[in-house]
C-alpha positions as CSV (number, residue, x, y, z in Angstrom):
1,X,-11.1,18.0,27.9
2,X,-10.5,19.5,24.4
3,X,-11.4,18.2,21.0
4,X,-8.0,16.6,20.4
5,X,-8.1,14.8,23.8
6,X,-11.6,13.5,23.0
7,X,-10.3,12.0,19.7
8,X,-7.4,10.4,21.6
9,X,-9.7,8.9,24.3
10,X,-12.0,7.4,21.7
11,X,-9.1,5.9,19.8
12,X,-7.6,4.6,23.0
13,X,-10.9,2.9,23.8
14,X,-11.0,1.4,20.3
15,X,-7.7,-0.3,20.9
16,X,-5.7,1.8,18.5
17,X,-2.0,1.2,19.2
18,X,-0.4,3.3,16.4
19,X,-1.3,5.8,13.7
20,X,0.3,6.6,10.4
21,X,1.1,10.2,9.8
22,X,3.0,12.9,7.8
23,X,4.3,15.4,8.4
24,X,2.3,17.1,11.2
25,X,-1.1,17.3,12.7
26,X,-2.1,18.6,16.2
27,X,-3.8,15.3,16.9
28,X,-0.4,13.5,16.9
29,X,0.5,15.0,20.3
30,X,-2.9,14.3,21.7
31,X,-2.6,10.7,20.7
32,X,0.9,10.4,21.9
33,X,-0.2,11.5,25.4
34,X,-2.4,8.4,25.7
35,X,0.3,6.1,24.4
36,X,-0.7,5.8,20.7
37,X,2.6,5.6,18.7
38,X,3.0,7.8,15.6
39,X,4.6,6.1,12.5
40,X,5.9,8.9,10.5
41,X,6.4,8.3,6.8
42,X,8.0,10.3,4.0
43,X,4.9,11.3,2.1
44,X,1.1,11.3,2.5
45,X,0.2,8.5,0.0
46,X,2.6,6.0,1.5
47,X,1.3,6.5,5.1
48,X,-2.3,6.0,3.8
49,X,-1.1,2.8,2.0
50,X,0.3,1.7,5.4
51,X,-3.0,2.3,7.1
52,X,-4.7,0.5,4.2
53,X,-2.6,-2.6,4.7
54,X,-2.9,-2.5,8.4
55,X,-6.7,-2.7,8.1
56,X,-6.5,-5.5,5.5
57,X,-3.9,-7.5,7.5
58,X,-6.0,-7.3,10.7
59,X,-9.1,-8.0,8.5
60,X,-10.8,-4.9,9.8
61,X,-10.8,-6.1,13.4
62,X,-8.5,-3.2,14.0
63,X,-8.7,-0.2,11.7
64,X,-5.8,1.7,10.2
65,X,-5.7,5.3,11.2
66,X,-3.9,8.0,9.2
67,X,-3.3,11.7,10.0
68,X,-2.0,14.5,7.7
69,X,-1.8,18.2,8.0
70,X,-4.6,20.4,6.6
71,X,-4.2,22.1,3.2
72,X,-1.4,20.7,1.2
73,X,-1.2,17.5,3.2
74,X,-4.9,16.7,2.7
75,X,-4.5,17.7,-1.0
76,X,-1.6,15.3,-1.6
77,X,-3.3,12.4,0.3
78,X,-6.2,12.3,-2.3
79,X,-4.7,9.4,-4.4
80,X,-4.2,7.1,-1.4
81,X,-7.8,7.5,-0.2
82,X,-9.1,7.1,-3.7
83,X,-7.2,3.8,-3.9
84,X,-8.7,2.6,-0.6
85,X,-12.1,3.5,-1.8
86,X,-11.8,1.7,-5.1
87,X,-10.5,-1.4,-3.3
88,X,-13.2,-1.1,-0.5
89,X,-10.8,-0.9,2.4
90,X,-11.9,0.5,5.8
91,X,-9.5,3.1,7.2
92,X,-10.0,6.3,9.3
93,X,-8.5,9.4,7.8
94,X,-8.1,12.4,10.1
95,X,-6.8,15.4,8.2
96,X,-6.2,18.8,9.9
97,X,-8.5,21.6,8.8
98,X,-8.8,25.4,8.9
99,X,-10.5,27.1,11.8
100,X,-14.3,27.2,11.4
101,X,-14.3,30.9,10.7
102,X,-12.0,30.3,7.7
103,X,-14.3,27.7,6.0
104,X,-15.5,28.6,2.5
105,X,-12.5,30.7,1.5
106,X,-11.1,29.8,-1.9
107,X,-7.6,29.5,-0.6
108,X,-8.5,27.0,2.1
109,X,-8.8,23.4,0.9
110,X,-12.1,21.8,2.0
111,X,-11.3,18.2,2.6
112,X,-14.9,17.3,3.5
113,X,-16.2,18.3,0.1
114,X,-13.2,17.1,-1.8
115,X,-13.2,13.6,-0.3
116,X,-17.0,13.0,-0.4
117,X,-16.9,11.2,-3.8
118,X,-14.1,8.8,-2.6
119,X,-15.1,7.9,0.9
120,X,-17.9,6.0,2.7
121,X,-18.5,9.1,4.8
122,X,-16.8,12.5,4.8
123,X,-17.5,15.1,7.6
124,X,-15.8,17.4,10.1
125,X,-15.9,17.7,13.8
126,X,-18.3,20.6,14.2
127,X,-17.6,21.1,17.9
128,X,-15.4,19.4,20.5
129,X,-18.4,18.0,22.3
130,X,-19.5,16.3,19.1
131,X,-16.3,14.3,18.7
132,X,-17.5,11.1,20.5
133,X,-20.7,11.0,18.6
134,X,-19.1,11.5,15.2
135,X,-16.4,8.9,15.8
136,X,-19.1,6.5,16.9
137,X,-20.9,7.1,13.5
138,X,-17.6,6.7,11.7
139,X,-16.6,3.4,13.4
140,X,-20.1,2.1,12.8
141,X,-19.6,2.7,9.0
142,X,-16.2,1.2,9.1
143,X,-17.5,-2.0,10.7
144,X,-20.6,-2.7,8.7
145,X,-21.7,-3.0,5.1
146,X,-19.3,-2.4,2.2
147,X,-16.0,-1.4,3.6
148,X,-14.5,2.0,2.7
149,X,-12.6,4.9,4.1
150,X,-14.1,7.4,6.6
151,X,-12.9,11.0,6.5
152,X,-13.3,13.3,9.6
153,X,-11.6,16.7,9.3
154,X,-10.4,18.3,12.6
155,X,-10.7,22.1,12.4
156,X,-7.8,23.9,14.2
157,X,-10.1,25.6,16.7
158,X,-12.1,22.5,17.5
159,X,-8.8,20.7,18.4
160,X,-8.3,23.2,21.3
161,X,-12.0,23.9,22.1
162,X,-12.8,22.8,25.7
163,X,-15.9,20.9,26.8
164,X,-17.0,19.3,30.1
165,X,-15.7,15.8,30.8
166,X,-19.2,15.0,31.9
167,X,-20.4,15.3,28.3
168,X,-17.9,12.7,27.0
169,X,-19.9,9.5,26.2
170,X,-18.5,6.9,23.9
171,X,-19.7,3.3,23.4
172,X,-17.9,1.4,20.5
173,X,-20.4,0.3,17.9
174,X,-20.7,-3.3,16.9
175,X,-20.4,-4.7,13.4
176,X,-23.5,-6.0,11.7
177,X,-24.1,-8.7,9.1
178,X,-27.2,-9.9,7.3
179,X,-28.1,-13.1,5.5
180,X,-29.7,-13.6,2.1
181,X,-33.4,-14.1,1.1
182,X,-34.1,-17.9,1.7
183,X,-36.0,-18.1,-1.6
184,X,-33.0,-16.7,-3.5
185,X,-30.7,-19.3,-1.7
186,X,-33.0,-22.1,-2.8
187,X,-32.9,-20.8,-6.4
188,X,-29.1,-20.6,-6.3
189,X,-28.8,-24.2,-5.2
190,X,-31.1,-25.3,-8.0
191,X,-29.0,-23.5,-10.6
192,X,-25.7,-24.8,-9.1
193,X,-26.9,-28.4,-9.0
194,X,-28.3,-28.1,-12.6
195,X,-25.0,-26.9,-14.0
196,X,-22.5,-29.3,-15.6
197,X,-19.4,-27.2,-15.3
198,X,-19.8,-24.4,-12.7
199,X,-17.0,-22.2,-11.5
200,X,-16.9,-20.3,-8.2
201,X,-15.7,-16.7,-8.7
202,X,-14.5,-15.2,-5.4
203,X,-14.2,-11.6,-4.4
204,X,-12.6,-10.0,-1.4
205,X,-15.9,-10.0,0.5
206,X,-14.9,-13.6,1.5
207,X,-11.8,-12.2,3.2
208,X,-13.6,-9.4,5.0
209,X,-16.3,-12.0,6.1
210,X,-13.6,-14.4,7.3
211,X,-15.4,-17.1,5.2
212,X,-12.6,-19.2,3.9
213,X,-13.5,-22.3,5.8
214,X,-17.2,-22.0,4.7
215,X,-16.0,-21.4,1.1
216,X,-13.8,-24.5,1.1
217,X,-16.6,-26.6,2.6
218,X,-19.1,-25.4,0.0
219,X,-16.7,-25.8,-3.0
220,X,-16.1,-29.4,-1.9
221,X,-19.8,-30.1,-1.6
222,X,-20.5,-29.0,-5.1
223,X,-17.1,-30.1,-6.5
224,X,-16.5,-26.9,-8.4
225,X,-13.2,-25.1,-9.4
226,X,-12.6,-21.9,-7.5
227,X,-11.0,-18.7,-9.0
228,X,-10.3,-15.5,-7.1
229,X,-9.9,-11.9,-8.2
230,X,-6.5,-10.2,-7.5
231,X,-8.1,-8.4,-4.6
232,X,-9.4,-11.8,-3.1
233,X,-6.2,-13.8,-3.7
234,X,-5.6,-16.0,-0.6
235,X,-9.4,-16.1,0.2
236,X,-9.3,-19.8,-1.0
237,X,-6.2,-21.9,-0.3
238,X,-4.4,-22.1,-3.6
239,X,-2.8,-25.5,-2.7
240,X,-6.3,-27.0,-2.6
241,X,-7.1,-29.4,-5.5
242,X,-10.1,-27.2,-6.5
243,X,-8.1,-23.9,-6.8
244,X,-7.6,-22.6,-10.3
245,X,-5.8,-19.4,-9.2
246,X,-6.3,-15.7,-9.4
247,X,-7.0,-13.3,-12.2
248,X,-7.4,-9.6,-13.0
249,X,-5.6,-7.8,-15.9
250,X,-3.9,-11.2,-16.5
251,X,-5.1,-14.6,-15.3
252,X,-3.7,-17.8,-14.0
253,X,-3.4,-20.9,-16.3
254,X,-6.4,-22.4,-14.4
255,X,-8.7,-19.5,-15.1
256,X,-7.7,-19.6,-18.8
257,X,-8.5,-23.3,-18.8
258,X,-11.7,-23.5,-16.9
259,X,-13.7,-20.2,-17.1
260,X,-14.4,-20.1,-20.9
261,X,-16.0,-23.6,-20.7
262,X,-18.1,-22.9,-17.6
263,X,-21.9,-23.0,-18.0
264,X,-22.5,-21.2,-14.7
265,X,-20.5,-18.7,-12.7
266,X,-21.3,-18.4,-9.0
267,X,-19.7,-15.1,-7.7
268,X,-19.4,-14.7,-4.0
269,X,-18.2,-11.6,-2.2
270,X,-17.5,-9.6,-5.4
271,X,-19.0,-6.5,-7.0
272,X,-18.1,-8.1,-10.4
273,X,-16.7,-4.8,-11.5
274,X,-14.7,-4.9,-14.7
275,X,-11.4,-3.5,-13.4
276,X,-7.7,-4.5,-13.6
277,X,-8.2,-6.2,-10.2
278,X,-10.9,-8.6,-11.4
279,X,-10.9,-10.7,-14.5
280,X,-13.8,-10.2,-17.0
281,X,-16.3,-13.0,-17.3
282,X,-16.8,-14.1,-21.0
283,X,-20.2,-13.1,-22.4
284,X,-23.1,-15.4,-22.3
285,X,-22.5,-17.1,-19.0
286,X,-25.4,-17.9,-16.6
287,X,-24.5,-16.0,-13.4
288,X,-25.3,-16.0,-9.7
289,X,-24.0,-13.0,-7.7
290,X,-23.7,-12.7,-3.9
291,X,-22.6,-9.4,-2.5
292,X,-23.3,-7.4,0.7
293,X,-24.0,-4.3,-1.3
294,X,-27.2,-4.3,-3.4
295,X,-25.8,-1.5,-5.5
296,X,-23.4,-4.1,-7.0
297,X,-26.2,-6.3,-8.4
298,X,-26.3,-6.6,-12.2
299,X,-24.0,-3.6,-12.5
300,X,-21.8,-5.3,-15.1
301,X,-23.6,-8.6,-16.0
302,X,-27.1,-9.9,-16.3
303,X,-27.9,-12.3,-13.4
304,X,-29.9,-15.5,-13.2
305,X,-30.0,-15.2,-9.3
306,X,-29.0,-12.5,-6.8
307,X,-28.1,-12.9,-3.2
308,X,-27.5,-9.9,-0.8
309,X,-25.7,-10.8,2.3
310,X,-22.5,-11.4,4.2
311,X,-20.4,-14.1,2.4
312,X,-20.0,-16.3,5.5
313,X,-23.7,-16.2,6.4
314,X,-24.7,-16.9,2.8
315,X,-22.3,-19.8,2.3
316,X,-23.7,-21.3,5.5
317,X,-27.2,-20.8,4.1
318,X,-26.2,-22.5,0.9
319,X,-24.7,-25.4,2.7
320,X,-27.8,-25.8,4.9
321,X,-30.0,-25.7,1.8
322,X,-28.1,-28.5,0.2
323,X,-28.5,-30.6,3.4
324,X,-32.2,-29.6,3.7
325,X,-32.9,-30.9,0.2
326,X,-30.9,-34.0,0.9
327,X,-28.9,-33.4,-2.2
328,X,-25.2,-33.6,-2.8
329,X,-23.7,-32.8,-6.2
330,X,-24.1,-35.8,-8.4
331,X,-21.4,-34.7,-10.9
332,X,-18.6,-37.1,-11.3
333,X,-16.7,-35.0,-13.7
334,X,-13.2,-35.7,-12.3
335,X,-12.7,-32.0,-12.0
336,X,-9.9,-32.4,-9.5
337,X,-8.0,-34.6,-11.9
338,X,-8.5,-32.0,-14.7
339,X,-7.1,-29.3,-12.4
340,X,-4.1,-31.3,-11.4
341,X,-3.4,-32.1,-15.1
342,X,-3.8,-28.5,-16.0
343,X,-1.3,-27.4,-13.4
344,X,1.3,-29.9,-14.5
345,X,0.8,-28.9,-18.2
346,X,1.1,-25.2,-17.3
347,X,4.4,-25.6,-15.5
348,X,5.7,-27.6,-18.5
349,X,4.5,-25.0,-21.0
350,X,6.0,-22.1,-19.1
351,X,9.1,-23.8,-17.9
352,X,11.3,-21.9,-20.3
353,X,10.4,-18.7,-18.5
354,X,9.9,-19.9,-14.9
355,X,13.3,-21.6,-15.1
356,X,14.9,-19.3,-17.6
357,X,18.7,-18.9,-17.5
358,X,18.8,-15.8,-19.7
359,X,20.6,-12.7,-18.8
360,X,19.2,-10.2,-18.0
361,X,17.0,-12.3,-15.7
362,X,13.4,-13.1,-16.8
363,X,10.9,-11.7,-14.3
364,X,9.0,-15.0,-14.2
365,X,12.2,-16.6,-13.0
366,X,12.1,-14.1,-10.1
367,X,8.5,-15.2,-9.3
368,X,9.6,-18.9,-9.3
369,X,12.6,-18.2,-7.0
370,X,10.3,-16.3,-4.6
371,X,8.0,-19.3,-4.5
372,X,11.0,-21.5,-3.7
373,X,12.4,-19.2,-1.0
374,X,9.2,-18.3,0.8
375,X,6.8,-20.4,3.0
376,X,3.4,-19.0,1.9
377,X,1.9,-19.8,5.3
378,X,4.5,-17.6,7.1
379,X,4.6,-14.9,4.5
380,X,2.6,-11.8,3.5
381,X,3.5,-10.8,-0.1
382,X,2.1,-8.0,-2.3
383,X,2.7,-6.8,-5.8
384,X,2.9,-3.4,-7.4
385,X,1.0,-2.4,-10.5
386,X,1.8,-3.5,-14.0
387,X,3.8,-6.6,-14.9
388,X,4.9,-7.3,-11.3
389,X,1.3,-7.7,-10.4
390,X,0.3,-9.8,-13.4
391,X,3.4,-12.1,-13.2
392,X,3.2,-12.6,-9.4
393,X,-0.6,-13.0,-9.0
394,X,-0.9,-15.5,-11.8
395,X,1.9,-17.8,-10.6
396,X,2.6,-17.3,-6.9
397,X,0.7,-20.0,-4.8
398,X,-0.5,-18.2,-1.7
399,X,-1.2,-19.6,1.7
400,X,-4.0,-18.8,4.1
401,X,-6.2,-15.7,4.2
402,X,-4.3,-12.4,3.9
403,X,-1.1,-14.2,3.1
404,X,-1.3,-12.3,-0.2
405,X,-2.3,-8.6,-0.3
406,X,-3.9,-8.2,-3.8
407,X,-5.0,-4.8,-5.0
408,X,-5.7,-3.2,-8.3
409,X,-9.2,-1.7,-8.8
410,X,-7.1,1.5,-8.7
411,X,-3.5,1.0,-9.7
412,X,-1.1,3.8,-8.5
413,X,2.5,2.9,-9.0
414,X,4.5,2.5,-5.8
415,X,1.7,1.5,-3.5
416,X,3.2,-1.9,-2.6
417,X,6.0,-0.5,-0.4
418,X,3.6,1.3,1.9
419,X,1.4,-1.7,1.9
420,X,4.3,-4.0,2.9
421,X,5.3,-1.6,5.8
422,X,1.7,-1.5,7.1
423,X,1.3,-5.3,6.8
424,X,4.5,-5.9,8.8
425,X,3.3,-3.6,11.6
426,X,0.0,-5.4,11.7
427,X,1.6,-8.9,11.6
428,X,5.1,-8.6,13.1
429,X,5.5,-12.4,13.1
430,X,5.2,-12.7,9.3
431,X,7.9,-12.4,6.7
432,X,6.6,-9.5,4.5
433,X,7.7,-9.0,0.9
434,X,6.7,-6.6,-1.9
435,X,7.6,-7.0,-5.5
436,X,7.8,-3.7,-7.5
437,X,9.3,-2.4,-10.7
438,X,11.8,0.4,-11.1
439,X,9.2,2.9,-12.1
440,X,7.2,2.1,-9.0
441,X,10.3,2.5,-6.8
442,X,10.6,6.0,-8.2
443,X,7.2,6.9,-6.7
444,X,7.8,5.7,-3.2
445,X,11.3,4.4,-2.7
446,X,12.3,6.9,0.0
447,X,9.9,5.2,2.4
448,X,12.5,2.5,2.7
449,X,14.0,4.9,5.2
450,X,10.7,4.8,7.1
451,X,11.2,1.1,7.5
452,X,14.8,1.6,8.7
453,X,13.9,4.4,11.1
454,X,11.0,2.5,12.7
455,X,12.6,-0.9,12.6
456,X,10.1,-2.4,10.1
457,X,11.8,-5.4,8.7
458,X,10.5,-6.1,5.2
459,X,12.0,-7.4,1.9
460,X,11.5,-5.0,-1.0
461,X,12.2,-6.8,-4.3
462,X,12.8,-4.4,-7.2
463,X,12.9,-5.8,-10.7
464,X,14.9,-3.3,-12.7
465,X,14.5,-3.5,-16.5
466,X,15.3,0.2,-16.9
467,X,12.0,1.0,-18.6
468,X,8.3,1.7,-18.0
469,X,6.9,-1.4,-19.6
470,X,3.9,-1.3,-22.0
471,X,3.7,2.5,-22.1
472,X,5.2,2.6,-25.5
473,X,1.9,1.2,-26.9
474,X,0.1,4.2,-25.6
475,X,2.5,6.8,-27.1
476,X,4.4,5.1,-29.9
477,X,5.4,8.3,-31.7
478,X,6.9,9.8,-28.6
479,X,8.7,6.6,-27.9
480,X,10.1,6.4,-31.4
481,X,11.2,10.0,-31.5
482,X,12.2,10.6,-27.9
483,X,12.7,7.2,-26.2
484,X,10.4,8.2,-23.3
485,X,9.9,4.8,-21.7
486,X,13.5,4.3,-20.6
487,X,14.8,4.8,-17.1
488,X,18.1,4.7,-15.2
489,X,19.3,4.3,-11.7
490,X,21.0,1.9,-9.2
491,X,18.4,1.2,-6.6
492,X,20.6,-0.9,-4.4
493,X,22.8,2.2,-4.0
494,X,19.8,4.3,-3.1
495,X,18.7,1.7,-0.5
496,X,22.2,1.6,1.1
497,X,22.2,5.4,1.3
498,X,18.8,5.2,3.1
499,X,20.2,2.8,5.7
500,X,18.7,-0.4,4.4
501,X,20.6,-3.6,3.7
502,X,20.8,-4.0,-0.1
503,X,21.6,-6.7,-2.6
504,X,22.0,-6.5,-6.4
505,X,21.5,-9.6,-8.6
506,X,22.4,-9.9,-12.3
507,X,23.0,-13.6,-12.8
508,X,20.0,-16.0,-12.5
509,X,22.3,-18.6,-10.9
510,X,22.8,-16.2,-8.0
511,X,19.2,-15.4,-7.5
512,X,18.1,-18.1,-5.1
513,X,21.1,-17.8,-2.8
514,X,20.7,-14.0,-2.8
515,X,17.1,-14.2,-1.8
516,X,17.9,-16.5,1.0
517,X,20.5,-14.1,2.3
518,X,18.1,-11.2,2.0
519,X,15.4,-13.1,3.9
520,X,17.9,-14.0,6.6
521,X,18.5,-10.3,7.1
522,X,14.8,-9.6,7.3
523,X,14.4,-12.3,9.9
524,X,17.2,-10.6,11.8
525,X,15.1,-7.4,11.9
526,X,16.6,-5.4,9.0
527,X,14.9,-3.5,6.2
528,X,16.1,-5.0,3.0
529,X,16.1,-4.2,-0.7
530,X,17.0,-6.7,-3.5
531,X,17.5,-5.1,-6.9
532,X,17.3,-7.7,-9.7
533,X,18.4,-6.7,-13.2
534,X,15.7,-8.1,-15.5
535,X,14.6,-8.1,-19.1
536,X,11.3,-6.7,-20.1
537,X,8.9,-9.6,-20.6
538,X,5.2,-8.8,-21.3
539,X,4.2,-12.5,-21.2
540,X,0.9,-12.7,-19.3
541,X,-2.1,-14.9,-19.7
542,X,-5.4,-13.4,-20.8
543,X,-8.9,-14.7,-21.2
């Protein structure tokens, strides 16, 4: 066999059913020969976003694979891989590369070196015979430890280089997990039981560890409010009476109400990085951090206790330690009643926006109508960056794990469309929705045609306020003199031209019915865009 056939055979044995690609790569034919379907997008970043969401939605049990051509394709793909790296998402990236005798020339882009700072591992297939071994290493890294992208460049001559079938040897690597130091577990329990108003801070490590059930059990044992980061939203069921919502650049009403007064923060499955995807903890809090990557420890905050281990294993250890000590939380603070009262008060306080009848439509009314139209247990929804993210994540009540794809440690506009397409391919039985602004649509909107062409039925909701919100604060002189934040365009017309089913809404009284029509079209197998003419409303909650 040759190098390309070796890659195809490994991916076939790994259970890969489809790959995301644009526009060409010699491996595409090799994979097609063994029945692996290519999903061809409209540009490199979008197909990487699709692979990203595929991995997230399958929770890493199946890895998203992306192929691009060498040179300009690998160059243009950089932003998508950087985003996956920042959000700790495992995906396999297989760019084409120059022949080995062309390596080192200034005019030939070296993907291995370029991608090393933004990948878990970056290498090239040195020979055709080395393909199985290098892919085994790659999948081992994809399955264990902190998730992240793996980059393996395929040189043009290695693709066609022959080697004996007898040398092909591939055994899929298993995933590995580790538990925490028992002494640290005992110390964490002492601190938690000694706290009067603890809050559990949840990162996406809980999602990757599939630890939602263990998290719910432990939260109930210690009777503590639970907040998630944007990237972890849906790791804890938000209908649960202990949920106080999600936060990042903006926060939910519950986080605003409970985090400032907490005397202990127990963070599980989070790096505690100070990014737009994770809310900043107020200074002076006593903190416990559990992460599977020791490099995260005390990176941003001083710690009273550190636990290194898989979130599910550590939560089980903590539960067992509670039982071992024969102790259950003695707090009778009535925290569930406080949370229920907070939720009711927040809806009352924000009712003028969530139920706004103003024209243009308030974007928070859009969020409220989406919550009314969607069943969170049957839906995967994702936001784009900016106000669509901060409005949706703070108010939308998610269902079970991965019913909400939150992202934002890196925040490139337009990512949500590719994420929605990838999520639908990973979970075809779900209704998949993405919420994006008009500026974000300008970055990736042509990939609606990808959905139409491949029969990927999603609902893309575009809130069109004809401006790039908040940017005027960064360049006020240019805004005053040259009006640089304003945009124009009819995105429903663009969607129709691309073959999608399109709706346009200007009156808030029509919004609910129009969303129902759009979702009916999605359930019938059509790619849909809903353009909603909105006002600019920067109202978000901050700590």
